[in-house]
C-alpha angles and dihedrals in degrees: 000000000000121000108256089212089065097042125109090216117106115240125194113219122192111223143123137224123260099216123146087235110123094255139071114207127192107232135195107208115200106213129191115184103322096330132095104226101174140016124210129178136225116327099196106151093228107075091203090060098044114117101226119223118225128217093272093066091038086064093043097115091054087057097046094046098036112145091229095059112128105250106175140022116277139185127212119262100166134055118298109276092018093101098226115143142164126221116247136172125266088245091059094042094052090044091055094048095044092048092048092049091051094044093048094047092047095047103036108011130254093283088071089067112088120202111201112196135166150135115299109107090012124178138134119254095028096037105137094215092061096042095044094045091051090049095049092044088059090044093057107279141281144215120261142163139259135209130069112249092214104041117010093116091049092047091052093047094049092048091050096046102035109008089235138077093210093095101137137104127221104268093239087069090076086077086069093056124101093192128025119190113198101202108186089331122135108167091167086075108024095034100213090200126357098260099033097111091046091056093041090055090047090051089052090050087049090061104265116151108231123204123186119204117187141094094265130060091233130205088252092052091048089054103044115001123115090191136022117203111190115209135180114258115258095023101086092108091056090058091044090051090052091049088053089050091055092048093049098044092044093043092239096133122101101247094175091057091047092049093049103039109023143057128210102027093130091059090047090049090053089054093048094048092046097247090124101047106009094252119106109212095232124166088251090055090049094047091062089054107036102029094235114128114253093236090054092051090050092049094050091048092053093046093049094045097047103038108090114231110016131169122216106196107197102169123175109284098093088037089066089078143084089273089046109141094029089068094054094042090051092049091050090050092052089050090054092046089056094044093240098129113110093005130121109256091018132091139222094215117205093138100253102088093192125148122203095232108086094011109126099155116184092323117165135192088213109061111223091225128219125314109239091208090060094047096064135062128013123328116258105200128196121199101296095092088141088074100029090216105119109100121168094333135133122235108250093239091053099056095110094049090048091053092049099042107025119174092345088064093049097263122137098248148011101247114224100168138009134202116203119204125172099355148087097201096162083068100035110043128064127289105017092189090060086049089055090056093045096050092047089053094046109105096217134009127183120189131193106205150153097213138019091264127182090270096040090062088072095053124120088199128027121200116190116224136196129253120234088263090066098057142035117251150141124255133188128240094241117228106327107048143133094170143066127224134212122204112215113200106255100184138011116260112285120237109337096324119145133186120256088249092054091049091051090045092054092043091052090064091054091048091050092243111151130211094011097148117049111199139327123312099260093042091057093046090052090049091050091055092046096047099045107095091218102042092042088058094055108023103065098152109055095180092054090047090052093045094048094040089220141056114204116203111225112228129179091214137001120286112259120201113239094000090139093048091054098040096043110014095165093063098029111045121177114262092251126107090258094043088234139088103285112221084162113039120200089191089061092044089054090056088065094206117148090211089058110052116187091241123044113266144172108249129173113242139196115286095019124124091278094056114108085229087071090082091062098035106029100173126084114223125220120193106193129171117279120230095223100052140041098234101296095339120103088025091131097051105110095203090059095043088059092055095072128359116230104255141150115252110222131168118245092243092056092042094050092050088058098041091249125145130187111288096021119140106244140172124229115200151161136162092294101052153318130246132194117221145140121268121242104196108202143152088222090094133061117255110260092033130092129189130213117177114234124238105053108133120263109244112169117190125214091275092052098253111138105231092185091059096224107188092222092063082078104036128095123250094228140103139217127251091270095045102265114153105237100228093141098049107083135118120214143168128222128212136167112266 
C-alpha cells in the first residue's frame, strides 16, 4: 500500500485547531502529500447548527507551514535575548536538558526548577503542562505558578458568589432575551464560544435590545448594539452600584427572589444607600467617577430591571484589572436583584460563561500525580484563600519578580533553571522589561516552541514542537458547547518536530523514569473519553467520534446555569456554605483582606484616574484581544497581519492635544517602558483612554524602546485581591516620535 503522505491525491481530514482562542471550530483540512492545501469549516447540513470558523482557522495552513517554524533542536550561541542559535541533534538536546535537570536538583533541590506552562498550543493528551508536570513529579518535584491570566478574577468571584465556575448559558438562549447588555464583552474578536456572534445577531434580529458598555466602540457593538455607553476603565463597579441604587430606591428589584435564593442583600443595600459609609451610590455620584451621565445610568438600570428576561453579559475584560473580581461579583449581584439567575433569557454573570456540557478542560487519562515540592514544608498561599489550593506557588503575574528576588523577596524558591512549555510569557504577562532582566539573569532556560517567539529568543535550549495538525488529539468545546471534538492527524511532523508528550517520553528515559508513557496515542485517547465522567455519558461510539471529528450533544433546549437551583432549591442548593447565592460571603469576611470586601464594592485602585501618577501619565491603557491573533500566537502569519495593522487607538481630542494625526509614528510610555507604534485616531474610544491590542511580539531596541509595541511593556506585574492579573490597569502618556 502506498504512503498517503507521498500521494498526489487530496485527502480530507477532519480535525480542529487547539488555539487558546475562545472558540473550537470543526475543520476539514485538504491534504496533498504532507501539505495542507485548503481549509474548510463545518459542513453540518443545518446552517443554524454550523459552527462557523473565524479568520484565524481560515489561515491555519499558513501557520502550520510557515517558513519560520522551528524545525530542529538548537542551542544558544549568542547573548541571551539576541536570538542566535546553532542546530544540534535531538540526542544532544535531550542530553543537555537531562543533565541540567539532574545538576540543578542535586545542587539546589527540586524547588529550584521552575516549570512554566500555559495556553498557547493547548490540547489534552499532548498538552505540555500535563506531560511535563507528570515527568517532573516523578523526577522529584518542581516550583510552578498559579492563576489564570484571562480569568482568575472571574473564577474567584464565581466561586464566592455561586460556588461554581459553570455560570454560563447555551448561546442559543440569547434568543429568549428581551435585553442584552454587553458589559466589556466583544465576542466578535475574542469569540467566547464558536457560534456566539451568530446567536447574538439572531437575538438582535429577534427583537432584543442590545446595549454595549465599555470604553471602546467594539466590533460587536458596531454589529449589533442599539446603544454604546463609553465608560472609564476600572470604574464599572461605580456604575453598577448606581444602577443598584436606582433599582432599590424605585423598588424595581426582585425582593422575593433575593429573599428566597440569596444571603446578605441587606448589608449590600446598606452600602448602596450610604448607611455603611455615609455615601449614597447615586447616579450623580457614579457620573463623577465613571464618566457616564447620571440620566444614562438611571435609564439603563430601569431597562435592565423591568425587561423580563434580560441578560447581563459581563465577561472577563474588565475583570483583568485591579478591581477584577469586584466587577464580576457586582454583575452577579445585579443579576440576582433582577431575578435573572437560572432563567431562560437571563444570565448568572460571573464572567466565565462556561457550560459543563462540552467542557473537557485539560483532562488526562494519566494523572500527573502529586508534586513532592508542594507536599513538604509550610503552605505559601497566594490570594485564592476561598479555594485553599495555592501551596508554594508563584502568582502568574509575579514570575519575573520571583526569578529576580527568590526567597529573599518572599517567594517559595530561588530559581536556578526554568522549562517553558506552551507559553510566551515574556510577551503575555506584565512588565516585559522586568521579564527581560529576569530571563537574562536566569542560569538556564529550556523552551518548547513552534516559532522563535519573544521569549524563545532568551532560551539556552530550543526544542521544536508539533502543531495540532501533526498529531491526533482531543480538544474541548471551550465555553459554549455542547459538543466534543477529535483532532485527526492531518500530516506527519514537519522537520524534526515532536509533540510535548514525545519530548517528555524521551526525556524520561534519560532521567531513569520508568513506565512514563502508557500505551499508543489512539489507545490513550480512547481511554480518556471512556474515563471522563462527562464524555463517557455522551460519546458512546468512539470510532464514529473519531471519524466525524465531532460529537454534538442533542439538547431539547439551551443549557441554563443554575436552573435546578432556582426551580428546586430544596434538593439543589448552590455549592456555597449557605447553599444560596452569597451577596455577602462570610468566607471572604474571614479572610480579613481590605482588597476583598465580603460584599461587592467600588474601590479606587492604583493607576486609576485618582492616582497621583495620573498627572504624569494621564491616559488609561486598555489591552484587549486582537482579531487576527490568538494572544501572541499566529503573529507571524502574513495573511492575518494584513487584516488589521497593529496601532494605538486614541481619541481625536487626545491626539490633537499632543499634535498627533492619524498615521503618525508615536511613542507610548510610562515608568515601566516605552513602545513605538502608529496612531489610529478614532472616535471609537472614550477620551482619556487609549487601546493597544495584546499579543504583538516584544522587540526592544538597543535604547530600550519596544519596536514590536508589546502591550505588556507598559503593564504592571501585579494582581488584585482575588488574583486577577491587572492587564487593564495602567496609566500611560503619548507623544509624537
